mmCIF file of the N, C-alpha and C atoms, coordinates in Angstrom:
data_MODEL
# 
_entry.id   MODEL 
# 
loop_
_atom_site.group_PDB 
_atom_site.id 
_atom_site.type_symbol 
_atom_site.label_atom_id 
_atom_site.label_alt_id 
_atom_site.label_comp_id 
_atom_site.label_asym_id 
_atom_site.label_entity_id 
_atom_site.label_seq_id 
_atom_site.pdbx_PDB_ins_code 
_atom_site.Cartn_x 
_atom_site.Cartn_y 
_atom_site.Cartn_z 
_atom_site.occupancy 
_atom_site.B_iso_or_equiv 
_atom_site.pdbx_formal_charge 
_atom_site.auth_seq_id 
_atom_site.auth_comp_id 
_atom_site.auth_asym_id 
_atom_site.auth_atom_id 
_atom_site.pdbx_PDB_model_num 
ATOM 1   N N  . VAL A 1 1  ? -6.219  -11.998 1.490   1.00 0.00 ? 1  VAL A N  1 
ATOM 2   C CA . VAL A 1 1  ? -7.372  -12.307 2.308   1.00 0.00 ? 1  VAL A CA 1 
ATOM 3   C C  . VAL A 1 1  ? -8.446  -12.873 1.398   1.00 0.00 ? 1  VAL A C  1 
ATOM 4   N N  . GLY A 1 2  ? -9.501  -13.410 1.951   1.00 0.00 ? 2  GLY A N  1 
ATOM 5   C CA . GLY A 1 2  ? -10.434 -14.203 1.180   1.00 0.00 ? 2  GLY A CA 1 
ATOM 6   C C  . GLY A 1 2  ? -11.343 -13.497 0.202   1.00 0.00 ? 2  GLY A C  1 
ATOM 7   N N  . GLY A 1 3  ? -11.309 -12.176 0.106   1.00 0.00 ? 3  GLY A N  1 
ATOM 8   C CA . GLY A 1 3  ? -12.206 -11.465 -0.797  1.00 0.00 ? 3  GLY A CA 1 
ATOM 9   C C  . GLY A 1 3  ? -11.670 -11.347 -2.210  1.00 0.00 ? 3  GLY A C  1 
ATOM 10  N N  . ASN A 1 4  ? -12.357 -10.519 -3.013  1.00 0.00 ? 4  ASN A N  1 
ATOM 11  C CA . ASN A 1 4  ? -11.978 -10.346 -4.417  1.00 0.00 ? 4  ASN A CA 1 
ATOM 12  C C  . ASN A 1 4  ? -10.565 -9.807  -4.587  1.00 0.00 ? 4  ASN A C  1 
ATOM 13  N N  . GLU A 1 5  ? -10.195 -8.831  -3.783  1.00 0.00 ? 5  GLU A N  1 
ATOM 14  C CA . GLU A 1 5  ? -8.851  -8.251  -3.897  1.00 0.00 ? 5  GLU A CA 1 
ATOM 15  C C  . GLU A 1 5  ? -7.790  -9.291  -3.546  1.00 0.00 ? 5  GLU A C  1 
ATOM 16  N N  . GLY A 1 6  ? -8.042  -10.071 -2.517  1.00 0.00 ? 6  GLY A N  1 
ATOM 17  C CA . GLY A 1 6  ? -7.117  -11.145 -2.152  1.00 0.00 ? 6  GLY A CA 1 
ATOM 18  C C  . GLY A 1 6  ? -6.980  -12.170 -3.260  1.00 0.00 ? 6  GLY A C  1 
ATOM 19  N N  . LEU A 1 7  ? -8.089  -12.522 -3.892  1.00 0.00 ? 7  LEU A N  1 
ATOM 20  C CA . LEU A 1 7  ? -8.062  -13.489 -4.993  1.00 0.00 ? 7  LEU A CA 1 
ATOM 21  C C  . LEU A 1 7  ? -7.245  -12.950 -6.161  1.00 0.00 ? 7  LEU A C  1 
ATOM 22  N N  . LYS A 1 8  ? -7.386  -11.673 -6.468  1.00 0.00 ? 8  LYS A N  1 
ATOM 23  C CA . LYS A 1 8  ? -6.584  -11.067 -7.539  1.00 0.00 ? 8  LYS A CA 1 
ATOM 24  C C  . LYS A 1 8  ? -5.095  -11.189 -7.227  1.00 0.00 ? 8  LYS A C  1 
ATOM 25  N N  . LYS A 1 9  ? -4.728  -10.900 -5.986  1.00 0.00 ? 9  LYS A N  1 
ATOM 26  C CA . LYS A 1 9  ? -3.318  -10.979 -5.586  1.00 0.00 ? 9  LYS A CA 1 
ATOM 27  C C  . LYS A 1 9  ? -2.815  -12.415 -5.671  1.00 0.00 ? 9  LYS A C  1 
ATOM 28  N N  . VAL A 1 10 ? -3.614  -13.368 -5.202  1.00 0.00 ? 10 VAL A N  1 
ATOM 29  C CA . VAL A 1 10 ? -3.223  -14.778 -5.268  1.00 0.00 ? 10 VAL A CA 1 
ATOM 30  C C  . VAL A 1 10 ? -3.031  -15.205 -6.714  1.00 0.00 ? 10 VAL A C  1 
ATOM 31  N N  . ASN A 1 11 ? -3.956  -14.843 -7.585  1.00 0.00 ? 11 ASN A N  1 
ATOM 32  C CA . ASN A 1 11 ? -3.844  -15.215 -9.001  1.00 0.00 ? 11 ASN A CA 1 
ATOM 33  C C  . ASN A 1 11 ? -2.555  -14.676 -9.613  1.00 0.00 ? 11 ASN A C  1 
ATOM 34  N N  . THR A 1 12 ? -2.188  -13.459 -9.264  1.00 0.00 ? 12 THR A N  1 
ATOM 35  C CA . THR A 1 12 ? -0.938  -12.884 -9.767  1.00 0.00 ? 12 THR A CA 1 
ATOM 36  C C  . THR A 1 12 ? 0.263   -13.635 -9.211  1.00 0.00 ? 12 THR A C  1 
ATOM 37  N N  . LEU A 1 13 ? 0.252   -13.918 -7.919  1.00 0.00 ? 13 LEU A N  1 
ATOM 38  C CA . LEU A 1 13 ? 1.389   -14.602 -7.296  1.00 0.00 ? 13 LEU A CA 1 
ATOM 39  C C  . LEU A 1 13 ? 1.551   -16.037 -7.782  1.00 0.00 ? 13 LEU A C  1 
ATOM 40  N N  . LEU A 1 14 ? 0.473   -16.667 -8.197  1.00 0.00 ? 14 LEU A N  1 
ATOM 41  C CA . LEU A 1 14 ? 0.571   -18.044 -8.687  1.00 0.00 ? 14 LEU A CA 1 
ATOM 42  C C  . LEU A 1 14 ? 1.416   -18.148 -9.954  1.00 0.00 ? 14 LEU A C  1 
ATOM 43  N N  . THR A 1 15 ? 1.624   -17.047 -10.640 1.00 0.00 ? 15 THR A N  1 
ATOM 44  C CA . THR A 1 15 ? 2.468   -17.064 -11.839 1.00 0.00 ? 15 THR A CA 1 
ATOM 45  C C  . THR A 1 15 ? 3.950   -16.987 -11.483 1.00 0.00 ? 15 THR A C  1 
ATOM 46  N N  . GLN A 1 16 ? 4.253   -16.797 -10.210 1.00 0.00 ? 16 GLN A N  1 
ATOM 47  C CA . GLN A 1 16 ? 5.632   -16.678 -9.740  1.00 0.00 ? 16 GLN A CA 1 
ATOM 48  C C  . GLN A 1 16 ? 6.053   -17.959 -9.021  1.00 0.00 ? 16 GLN A C  1 
ATOM 49  N N  . ASP A 1 17 ? 7.335   -18.118 -8.828  1.00 0.00 ? 17 ASP A N  1 
ATOM 50  C CA . ASP A 1 17 ? 7.857   -19.276 -8.103  1.00 0.00 ? 17 ASP A CA 1 
ATOM 51  C C  . ASP A 1 17 ? 7.944   -18.907 -6.622  1.00 0.00 ? 17 ASP A C  1 
ATOM 52  N N  . CYS A 1 18 ? 6.823   -19.043 -5.914  1.00 0.00 ? 18 CYS A N  1 
ATOM 53  C CA . CYS A 1 18 ? 6.800   -18.663 -4.506  1.00 0.00 ? 18 CYS A CA 1 
ATOM 54  C C  . CYS A 1 18 ? 5.783   -19.511 -3.746  1.00 0.00 ? 18 CYS A C  1 
ATOM 55  N N  . LYS A 1 19 ? 5.945   -19.538 -2.431  1.00 0.00 ? 19 LYS A N  1 
ATOM 56  C CA . LYS A 1 19 ? 4.968   -20.186 -1.557  1.00 0.00 ? 19 LYS A CA 1 
ATOM 57  C C  . LYS A 1 19 ? 3.980   -19.119 -1.115  1.00 0.00 ? 19 LYS A C  1 
ATOM 58  N N  . ILE A 1 20 ? 2.711   -19.467 -1.129  1.00 0.00 ? 20 ILE A N  1 
ATOM 59  C CA . ILE A 1 20 ? 1.663   -18.509 -0.774  1.00 0.00 ? 20 ILE A CA 1 
ATOM 60  C C  . ILE A 1 20 ? 0.917   -19.021 0.447   1.00 0.00 ? 20 ILE A C  1 
ATOM 61  N N  . LEU A 1 21 ? 0.842   -18.188 1.474   1.00 0.00 ? 21 LEU A N  1 
ATOM 62  C CA . LEU A 1 21 ? 0.045   -18.475 2.662   1.00 0.00 ? 21 LEU A CA 1 
ATOM 63  C C  . LEU A 1 21 ? -1.026  -17.400 2.746   1.00 0.00 ? 21 LEU A C  1 
ATOM 64  N N  . LEU A 1 22 ? -2.268  -17.812 2.677   1.00 0.00 ? 22 LEU A N  1 
ATOM 65  C CA . LEU A 1 22 ? -3.405  -16.901 2.783   1.00 0.00 ? 22 LEU A CA 1 
ATOM 66  C C  . LEU A 1 22 ? -3.991  -17.033 4.179   1.00 0.00 ? 22 LEU A C  1 
ATOM 67  N N  . ILE A 1 23 ? -4.146  -15.913 4.858   1.00 0.00 ? 23 ILE A N  1 
ATOM 68  C CA . ILE A 1 23 ? -4.739  -15.895 6.195   1.00 0.00 ? 23 ILE A CA 1 
ATOM 69  C C  . ILE A 1 23 ? -6.017  -15.079 6.118   1.00 0.00 ? 23 ILE A C  1 
ATOM 70  N N  . SER A 1 24 ? -7.133  -15.714 6.463   1.00 0.00 ? 24 SER A N  1 
ATOM 71  C CA . SER A 1 24 ? -8.434  -15.055 6.380   1.00 0.00 ? 24 SER A CA 1 
ATOM 72  C C  . SER A 1 24 ? -9.435  -15.822 7.228   1.00 0.00 ? 24 SER A C  1 
ATOM 73  N N  . ASP A 1 25 ? -10.535 -15.166 7.557   1.00 0.00 ? 25 ASP A N  1 
ATOM 74  C CA . ASP A 1 25 ? -11.595 -15.871 8.282   1.00 0.00 ? 25 ASP A CA 1 
ATOM 75  C C  . ASP A 1 25 ? -12.603 -16.490 7.322   1.00 0.00 ? 25 ASP A C  1 
ATOM 76  N N  . SER A 1 26 ? -12.419 -16.262 6.006   1.00 0.00 ? 26 SER A N  1 
ATOM 77  C CA . SER A 1 26 ? -13.313 -16.860 5.013   1.00 0.00 ? 26 SER A CA 1 
ATOM 78  C C  . SER A 1 26 ? -12.563 -17.004 3.694   1.00 0.00 ? 26 SER A C  1 
ATOM 79  N N  . THR A 1 27 ? -13.093 -17.845 2.815   1.00 0.00 ? 27 THR A N  1 
ATOM 80  C CA . THR A 1 27 ? -12.466 -18.029 1.508   1.00 0.00 ? 27 THR A CA 1 
ATOM 81  C C  . THR A 1 27 ? -13.527 -18.117 0.424   1.00 0.00 ? 27 THR A C  1 
ATOM 82  N N  . SER A 1 28 ? -13.086 -17.905 -0.776  1.00 0.00 ? 28 SER A N  1 
ATOM 83  C CA . SER A 1 28 ? -13.956 -18.088 -1.937  1.00 0.00 ? 28 SER A CA 1 
ATOM 84  C C  . SER A 1 28 ? -13.822 -19.535 -2.417  1.00 0.00 ? 28 SER A C  1 
ATOM 85  N N  . ARG A 1 29 ? -14.689 -19.929 -3.293  1.00 0.00 ? 29 ARG A N  1 
ATOM 86  C CA . ARG A 1 29 ? -14.627 -21.276 -3.868  1.00 0.00 ? 29 ARG A CA 1 
ATOM 87  C C  . ARG A 1 29 ? -13.306 -21.476 -4.618  1.00 0.00 ? 29 ARG A C  1 
ATOM 88  N N  . GLN A 1 30 ? -12.858 -20.431 -5.325  1.00 0.00 ? 30 GLN A N  1 
ATOM 89  C CA . GLN A 1 30 ? -11.605 -20.535 -6.081  1.00 0.00 ? 30 GLN A CA 1 
ATOM 90  C C  . GLN A 1 30 ? -10.418 -20.735 -5.145  1.00 0.00 ? 30 GLN A C  1 
ATOM 91  N N  . ILE A 1 31 ? -10.394 -20.006 -4.041  1.00 0.00 ? 31 ILE A N  1 
ATOM 92  C CA . ILE A 1 31 ? -9.315  -20.173 -3.061  1.00 0.00 ? 31 ILE A CA 1 
ATOM 93  C C  . ILE A 1 31 ? -9.349  -21.589 -2.497  1.00 0.00 ? 31 ILE A C  1 
ATOM 94  N N  . GLN A 1 32 ? -10.525 -22.102 -2.184  1.00 0.00 ? 32 GLN A N  1 
ATOM 95  C CA . GLN A 1 32 ? -10.642 -23.476 -1.687  1.00 0.00 ? 32 GLN A CA 1 
ATOM 96  C C  . GLN A 1 32 ? -10.089 -24.468 -2.701  1.00 0.00 ? 32 GLN A C  1 
ATOM 97  N N  . ASN A 1 33 ? -10.331 -24.226 -3.984  1.00 0.00 ? 33 ASN A N  1 
ATOM 98  C CA . ASN A 1 33 ? -9.789  -25.100 -5.026  1.00 0.00 ? 33 ASN A CA 1 
ATOM 99  C C  . ASN A 1 33 ? -8.266  -25.041 -5.053  1.00 0.00 ? 33 ASN A C  1 
ATOM 100 N N  . TYR A 1 34 ? -7.698  -23.855 -4.922  1.00 0.00 ? 34 TYR A N  1 
ATOM 101 C CA . TYR A 1 34 ? -6.236  -23.723 -4.892  1.00 0.00 ? 34 TYR A CA 1 
ATOM 102 C C  . TYR A 1 34 ? -5.646  -24.485 -3.708  1.00 0.00 ? 34 TYR A C  1 
ATOM 103 N N  . VAL A 1 35 ? -6.325  -24.426 -2.570  1.00 0.00 ? 35 VAL A N  1 
ATOM 104 C CA . VAL A 1 35 ? -5.853  -25.154 -1.385  1.00 0.00 ? 35 VAL A CA 1 
ATOM 105 C C  . VAL A 1 35 ? -5.905  -26.655 -1.648  1.00 0.00 ? 35 VAL A C  1 
ATOM 106 N N  . LYS A 1 36 ? -7.009  -27.151 -2.200  1.00 0.00 ? 36 LYS A N  1 
ATOM 107 C CA . LYS A 1 36 ? -7.138  -28.579 -2.512  1.00 0.00 ? 36 LYS A CA 1 
ATOM 108 C C  . LYS A 1 36 ? -6.078  -29.034 -3.502  1.00 0.00 ? 36 LYS A C  1 
ATOM 109 N N  . GLN A 1 37 ? -5.725  -28.160 -4.445  1.00 0.00 ? 37 GLN A N  1 
ATOM 110 C CA . GLN A 1 37 ? -4.709  -28.479 -5.449  1.00 0.00 ? 37 GLN A CA 1 
ATOM 111 C C  . GLN A 1 37 ? -3.289  -28.270 -4.914  1.00 0.00 ? 37 GLN A C  1 
ATOM 112 N N  . LYS A 1 38 ? -3.191  -27.846 -3.659  1.00 0.00 ? 38 LYS A N  1 
ATOM 113 C CA . LYS A 1 38 ? -1.917  -27.576 -2.982  1.00 0.00 ? 38 LYS A CA 1 
ATOM 114 C C  . LYS A 1 38 ? -1.104  -26.475 -3.665  1.00 0.00 ? 38 LYS A C  1 
ATOM 115 N N  . LYS A 1 39 ? -1.807  -25.558 -4.288  1.00 0.00 ? 39 LYS A N  1 
ATOM 116 C CA . LYS A 1 39 ? -1.144  -24.407 -4.898  1.00 0.00 ? 39 LYS A CA 1 
ATOM 117 C C  . LYS A 1 39 ? -0.852  -23.327 -3.867  1.00 0.00 ? 39 LYS A C  1 
ATOM 118 N N  . ILE A 1 40 ? -1.682  -23.277 -2.808  1.00 0.00 ? 40 ILE A N  1 
ATOM 119 C CA . ILE A 1 40 ? -1.482  -22.317 -1.727  1.00 0.00 ? 40 ILE A CA 1 
ATOM 120 C C  . ILE A 1 40 ? -1.778  -23.000 -0.397  1.00 0.00 ? 40 ILE A C  1 
ATOM 121 N N  . SER A 1 41 ? -1.292  -22.383 0.676   1.00 0.00 ? 41 SER A N  1 
ATOM 122 C CA . SER A 1 41 ? -1.639  -22.810 2.032   1.00 0.00 ? 41 SER A CA 1 
ATOM 123 C C  . SER A 1 41 ? -2.645  -21.814 2.582   1.00 0.00 ? 41 SER A C  1 
ATOM 124 N N  . PHE A 1 42 ? -3.482  -22.277 3.490   1.00 0.00 ? 42 PHE A N  1 
ATOM 125 C CA . PHE A 1 42 ? -4.521  -21.420 4.049   1.00 0.00 ? 42 PHE A CA 1 
ATOM 126 C C  . PHE A 1 42 ? -4.614  -21.632 5.551   1.00 0.00 ? 42 PHE A C  1 
ATOM 127 N N  . ARG A 1 43 ? -4.717  -20.533 6.292   1.00 0.00 ? 43 ARG A N  1 
ATOM 128 C CA . ARG A 1 43 ? -4.960  -20.570 7.734   1.00 0.00 ? 43 ARG A CA 1 
ATOM 129 C C  . ARG A 1 43 ? -6.215  -19.757 7.998   1.00 0.00 ? 43 ARG A C  1 
ATOM 130 N N  . LYS A 1 44 ? -7.233  -20.426 8.541   1.00 0.00 ? 44 LYS A N  1 
ATOM 131 C CA . LYS A 1 44 ? -8.474  -19.722 8.871   1.00 0.00 ? 44 LYS A CA 1 
ATOM 132 C C  . LYS A 1 44 ? -8.279  -19.000 10.193  1.00 0.00 ? 44 LYS A C  1 
ATOM 133 N N  . MET A 1 45 ? -8.341  -17.683 10.122  1.00 0.00 ? 45 MET A N  1 
ATOM 134 C CA . MET A 1 45 ? -8.077  -16.870 11.301  1.00 0.00 ? 45 MET A CA 1 
ATOM 135 C C  . MET A 1 45 ? -8.657  -15.480 11.065  1.00 0.00 ? 45 MET A C  1 
ATOM 136 N N  . ARG A 1 46 ? -9.322  -14.952 12.055  1.00 0.00 ? 46 ARG A N  1 
ATOM 137 C CA . ARG A 1 46 ? -9.809  -13.569 11.972  1.00 0.00 ? 46 ARG A CA 1 
ATOM 138 C C  . ARG A 1 46 ? -8.680  -12.663 12.430  1.00 0.00 ? 46 ARG A C  1 
ATOM 139 N N  . LEU A 1 47 ? -8.291  -11.748 11.582  1.00 0.00 ? 47 LEU A N  1 
ATOM 140 C CA . LEU A 1 47 ? -7.206  -10.834 11.909  1.00 0.00 ? 47 LEU A CA 1 
ATOM 141 C C  . LEU A 1 47 ? -7.748  -9.615  12.639  1.00 0.00 ? 47 LEU A C  1 
ATOM 142 N N  . GLY A 1 48 ? -7.220  -9.369  13.815  1.00 0.00 ? 48 GLY A N  1 
ATOM 143 C CA . GLY A 1 48 ? -7.579  -8.183  14.569  1.00 0.00 ? 48 GLY A CA 1 
ATOM 144 C C  . GLY A 1 48 ? -6.364  -7.322  14.828  1.00 0.00 ? 48 GLY A C  1 
ATOM 145 N N  . ASN A 1 49 ? -5.191  -7.904  14.543  1.00 0.00 ? 49 ASN A N  1 
ATOM 146 C CA . ASN A 1 49 ? -3.926  -7.196  14.724  1.00 0.00 ? 49 ASN A CA 1 
ATOM 147 C C  . ASN A 1 49 ? -2.878  -7.849  13.821  1.00 0.00 ? 49 ASN A C  1 
ATOM 148 N N  . ALA A 1 50 ? -1.640  -7.445  13.983  1.00 0.00 ? 50 ALA A N  1 
ATOM 149 C CA . ALA A 1 50 ? -0.568  -7.947  13.119  1.00 0.00 ? 50 ALA A CA 1 
ATOM 150 C C  . ALA A 1 50 ? 0.292   -9.000  13.810  1.00 0.00 ? 50 ALA A C  1 
ATOM 151 N N  . ASN A 1 51 ? -0.177  -9.573  14.911  1.00 0.00 ? 51 ASN A N  1 
ATOM 152 C CA . ASN A 1 51 ? 0.621   -10.540 15.665  1.00 0.00 ? 51 ASN A CA 1 
ATOM 153 C C  . ASN A 1 51 ? 0.975   -11.794 14.874  1.00 0.00 ? 51 ASN A C  1 
ATOM 154 N N  . PHE A 1 52 ? 0.173   -12.139 13.875  1.00 0.00 ? 52 PHE A N  1 
ATOM 155 C CA . PHE A 1 52 ? 0.443   -13.336 13.084  1.00 0.00 ? 52 PHE A CA 1 
ATOM 156 C C  . PHE A 1 52 ? 1.794   -13.253 12.375  1.00 0.00 ? 52 PHE A C  1 
ATOM 157 N N  . LEU A 1 53 ? 2.304   -12.043 12.163  1.00 0.00 ? 53 LEU A N  1 
ATOM 158 C CA . LEU A 1 53 ? 3.587   -11.877 11.484  1.00 0.00 ? 53 LEU A CA 1 
ATOM 159 C C  . LEU A 1 53 ? 4.724   -12.513 12.271  1.00 0.00 ? 53 LEU A C  1 
ATOM 160 N N  . LYS A 1 54 ? 4.637   -12.468 13.589  1.00 0.00 ? 54 LYS A N  1 
ATOM 161 C CA . LYS A 1 54 ? 5.678   -13.070 14.428  1.00 0.00 ? 54 LYS A CA 1 
ATOM 162 C C  . LYS A 1 54 ? 5.721   -14.579 14.248  1.00 0.00 ? 54 LYS A C  1 
ATOM 163 N N  . LYS A 1 55 ? 4.572   -15.185 14.071  1.00 0.00 ? 55 LYS A N  1 
ATOM 164 C CA . LYS A 1 55 ? 4.497   -16.642 13.929  1.00 0.00 ? 55 LYS A CA 1 
ATOM 165 C C  . LYS A 1 55 ? 4.956   -17.107 12.553  1.00 0.00 ? 55 LYS A C  1 
ATOM 166 N N  . TYR A 1 56 ? 4.500   -16.441 11.506  1.00 0.00 ? 56 TYR A N  1 
ATOM 167 C CA . TYR A 1 56 ? 4.744   -16.928 10.144  1.00 0.00 ? 56 TYR A CA 1 
ATOM 168 C C  . TYR A 1 56 ? 5.977   -16.323 9.476   1.00 0.00 ? 56 TYR A C  1 
ATOM 169 N N  . LYS A 1 57 ? 6.434   -15.175 9.936   1.00 0.00 ? 57 LYS A N  1 
ATOM 170 C CA . LYS A 1 57 ? 7.633   -14.518 9.417   1.00 0.00 ? 57 LYS A CA 1 
ATOM 171 C C  . LYS A 1 57 ? 7.688   -14.499 7.886   1.00 0.00 ? 57 LYS A C  1 
ATOM 172 N N  . PRO A 1 58 ? 6.705   -13.891 7.260   1.00 0.00 ? 58 PRO A N  1 
ATOM 173 C CA . PRO A 1 58 ? 6.661   -13.888 5.792   1.00 0.00 ? 58 PRO A CA 1 
ATOM 174 C C  . PRO A 1 58 ? 7.728   -12.990 5.172   1.00 0.00 ? 58 PRO A C  1 
ATOM 175 N N  . PHE A 1 59 ? 8.120   -13.321 3.952   1.00 0.00 ? 59 PHE A N  1 
ATOM 176 C CA . PHE A 1 59 ? 9.051   -12.493 3.188   1.00 0.00 ? 59 PHE A CA 1 
ATOM 177 C C  . PHE A 1 59 ? 8.334   -11.249 2.660   1.00 0.00 ? 59 PHE A C  1 
ATOM 178 N N  . MET A 1 60 ? 7.094   -11.432 2.225   1.00 0.00 ? 60 MET A N  1 
ATOM 179 C CA . MET A 1 60 ? 6.309   -10.334 1.677   1.00 0.00 ? 60 MET A CA 1 
ATOM 180 C C  . MET A 1 60 ? 4.886   -10.429 2.221   1.00 0.00 ? 60 MET A C  1 
ATOM 181 N N  . VAL A 1 61 ? 4.282   -9.284  2.486   1.00 0.00 ? 61 VAL A N  1 
ATOM 182 C CA . VAL A 1 61 ? 2.921   -9.235  3.021   1.00 0.00 ? 61 VAL A CA 1 
ATOM 183 C C  . VAL A 1 61 ? 2.064   -8.355  2.122   1.00 0.00 ? 61 VAL A C  1 
ATOM 184 N N  . LEU A 1 62 ? 0.888   -8.858  1.776   1.00 0.00 ? 62 LEU A N  1 
ATOM 185 C CA . LEU A 1 62 ? -0.112  -8.068  1.062   1.00 0.00 ? 62 LEU A CA 1 
ATOM 186 C C  . LEU A 1 62 ? -1.335  -7.986  1.967   1.00 0.00 ? 62 LEU A C  1 
ATOM 187 N N  . ALA A 1 63 ? -1.601  -6.822  2.492   1.00 0.00 ? 63 ALA A N  1 
ATOM 188 C CA . ALA A 1 63 ? -2.731  -6.627  3.404   1.00 0.00 ? 63 ALA A CA 1 
ATOM 189 C C  . ALA A 1 63 ? -3.928  -6.164  2.587   1.00 0.00 ? 63 ALA A C  1 
ATOM 190 N N  . THR A 1 64 ? -4.941  -7.016  2.486   1.00 0.00 ? 64 THR A N  1 
ATOM 191 C CA . THR A 1 64 ? -6.115  -6.685  1.670   1.00 0.00 ? 64 THR A CA 1 
ATOM 192 C C  . THR A 1 64 ? -7.407  -6.870  2.457   1.00 0.00 ? 64 THR A C  1 
ATOM 193 N N  . THR A 1 65 ? -7.380  -6.487  3.731   1.00 0.00 ? 65 THR A N  1 
ATOM 194 C CA . THR A 1 65 ? -8.612  -6.557  4.515   1.00 0.00 ? 65 THR A CA 1 
ATOM 195 C C  . THR A 1 65 ? -9.502  -5.379  4.135   1.00 0.00 ? 65 THR A C  1 
ATOM 196 N N  . ASP A 1 66 ? -10.723 -5.386  4.614   1.00 0.00 ? 66 ASP A N  1 
ATOM 197 C CA . ASP A 1 66 ? -11.611 -4.248  4.371   1.00 0.00 ? 66 ASP A CA 1 
ATOM 198 C C  . ASP A 1 66 ? -11.489 -3.194  5.472   1.00 0.00 ? 66 ASP A C  1 
ATOM 199 N N  . ASP A 1 67 ? -10.468 -3.334  6.318   1.00 0.00 ? 67 ASP A N  1 
ATOM 200 C CA . ASP A 1 67 ? -10.207 -2.417  7.424   1.00 0.00 ? 67 ASP A CA 1 
ATOM 201 C C  . ASP A 1 67 ? -8.891  -1.677  7.138   1.00 0.00 ? 67 ASP A C  1 
ATOM 202 N N  . LYS A 1 68 ? -8.982  -0.424  6.711   1.00 0.00 ? 68 LYS A N  1 
ATOM 203 C CA . LYS A 1 68 ? -7.792  0.344   6.329   1.00 0.00 ? 68 LYS A CA 1 
ATOM 204 C C  . LYS A 1 68 ? -6.803  0.490   7.477   1.00 0.00 ? 68 LYS A C  1 
ATOM 205 N N  . GLU A 1 69 ? -7.305  0.680   8.681   1.00 0.00 ? 69 GLU A N  1 
ATOM 206 C CA . GLU A 1 69 ? -6.422  0.830   9.844   1.00 0.00 ? 69 GLU A CA 1 
ATOM 207 C C  . GLU A 1 69 ? -5.668  -0.475  10.118  1.00 0.00 ? 69 GLU A C  1 
ATOM 208 N N  . LEU A 1 70 ? -6.352  -1.595  10.028  1.00 0.00 ? 70 LEU A N  1 
ATOM 209 C CA . LEU A 1 70 ? -5.692  -2.889  10.218  1.00 0.00 ? 70 LEU A CA 1 
ATOM 210 C C  . LEU A 1 70 ? -4.655  -3.110  9.122   1.00 0.00 ? 70 LEU A C  1 
ATOM 211 N N  . ASN A 1 71 ? -4.982  -2.793  7.887   1.00 0.00 ? 71 ASN A N  1 
ATOM 212 C CA . ASN A 1 71 ? -4.011  -2.919  6.794   1.00 0.00 ? 71 ASN A CA 1 
ATOM 213 C C  . ASN A 1 71 ? -2.756  -2.108  7.095   1.00 0.00 ? 71 ASN A C  1 
ATOM 214 N N  . ARG A 1 72 ? -2.945  -0.889  7.584   1.00 0.00 ? 72 ARG A N  1 
ATOM 215 C CA . ARG A 1 72 ? -1.810  -0.025  7.921   1.00 0.00 ? 72 ARG A CA 1 
ATOM 216 C C  . ARG A 1 72 ? -0.955  -0.657  9.016   1.00 0.00 ? 72 ARG A C  1 
ATOM 217 N N  . LYS A 1 73 ? -1.597  -1.198  10.049  1.00 0.00 ? 73 LYS A N  1 
ATOM 218 C CA . LYS A 1 73 ? -0.866  -1.841  11.145  1.00 0.00 ? 73 LYS A CA 1 
ATOM 219 C C  . LYS A 1 73 ? -0.081  -3.047  10.642  1.00 0.00 ? 73 LYS A C  1 
ATOM 220 N N  . ILE A 1 74 ? -0.699  -3.834  9.783   1.00 0.00 ? 74 ILE A N  1 
ATOM 221 C CA . ILE A 1 74 ? -0.027  -5.020  9.244   1.00 0.00 ? 74 ILE A CA 1 
ATOM 222 C C  . ILE A 1 74 ? 1.206   -4.608  8.444   1.00 0.00 ? 74 ILE A C  1 
ATOM 223 N N  . VAL A 1 75 ? 1.054   -3.611  7.593   1.00 0.00 ? 75 VAL A N  1 
ATOM 224 C CA . VAL A 1 75 ? 2.180   -3.151  6.770   1.00 0.00 ? 75 VAL A CA 1 
ATOM 225 C C  . VAL A 1 75 ? 3.291   -2.584  7.648   1.00 0.00 ? 75 VAL A C  1 
ATOM 226 N N  . GLU A 1 76 ? 2.941   -1.772  8.639   1.00 0.00 ? 76 GLU A N  1 
ATOM 227 C CA . GLU A 1 76 ? 3.952   -1.193  9.529   1.00 0.00 ? 76 GLU A CA 1 
ATOM 228 C C  . GLU A 1 76 ? 4.685   -2.279  10.305  1.00 0.00 ? 76 GLU A C  1 
ATOM 229 N N  . GLN A 1 77 ? 3.952   -3.259  10.817  1.00 0.00 ? 77 GLN A N  1 
ATOM 230 C CA . GLN A 1 77 ? 4.574   -4.352  11.566  1.00 0.00 ? 77 GLN A CA 1 
ATOM 231 C C  . GLN A 1 77 ? 5.466   -5.185  10.648  1.00 0.00 ? 77 GLN A C  1 
ATOM 232 N N  . ALA A 1 78 ? 5.044   -5.394  9.421   1.00 0.00 ? 78 ALA A N  1 
ATOM 233 C CA . ALA A 1 78 ? 5.833   -6.188  8.473   1.00 0.00 ? 78 ALA A CA 1 
ATOM 234 C C  . ALA A 1 78 ? 7.158   -5.502  8.144   1.00 0.00 ? 78 ALA A C  1 
ATOM 235 N N  . LYS A 1 79 ? 7.164   -4.181  8.152   1.00 0.00 ? 79 LYS A N  1 
ATOM 236 C CA . LYS A 1 79 ? 8.388   -3.434  7.846   1.00 0.00 ? 79 LYS A CA 1 
ATOM 237 C C  . LYS A 1 79 ? 9.409   -3.517  8.970   1.00 0.00 ? 79 LYS A C  1 
ATOM 238 N N  . SER A 1 80 ? 8.963   -3.750  10.192  1.00 0.00 ? 80 SER A N  1 
ATOM 239 C CA . SER A 1 80 ? 9.891   -3.739  11.338  1.00 0.00 ? 80 SER A CA 1 
ATOM 240 C C  . SER A 1 80 ? 10.523  -5.087  11.588  1.00 0.00 ? 80 SER A C  1 
# 
């Protein structure tokens, strides 16, 4: 997600051979630079539930919102 914790996760994942899709309602300047450089993909979206998982079908999910309950829902939905 677009905050500091999300940026840390993105920076770590950029060292791996993987595609990164960041979903957030906001981004940092660094995230915007990564998008411009085509290092990551970005979808601007406010997350209120885990329904986005059905659309994007990610291999791995890192839930880093500031809402612990939403993070839990995202992780549980990703496991199923």
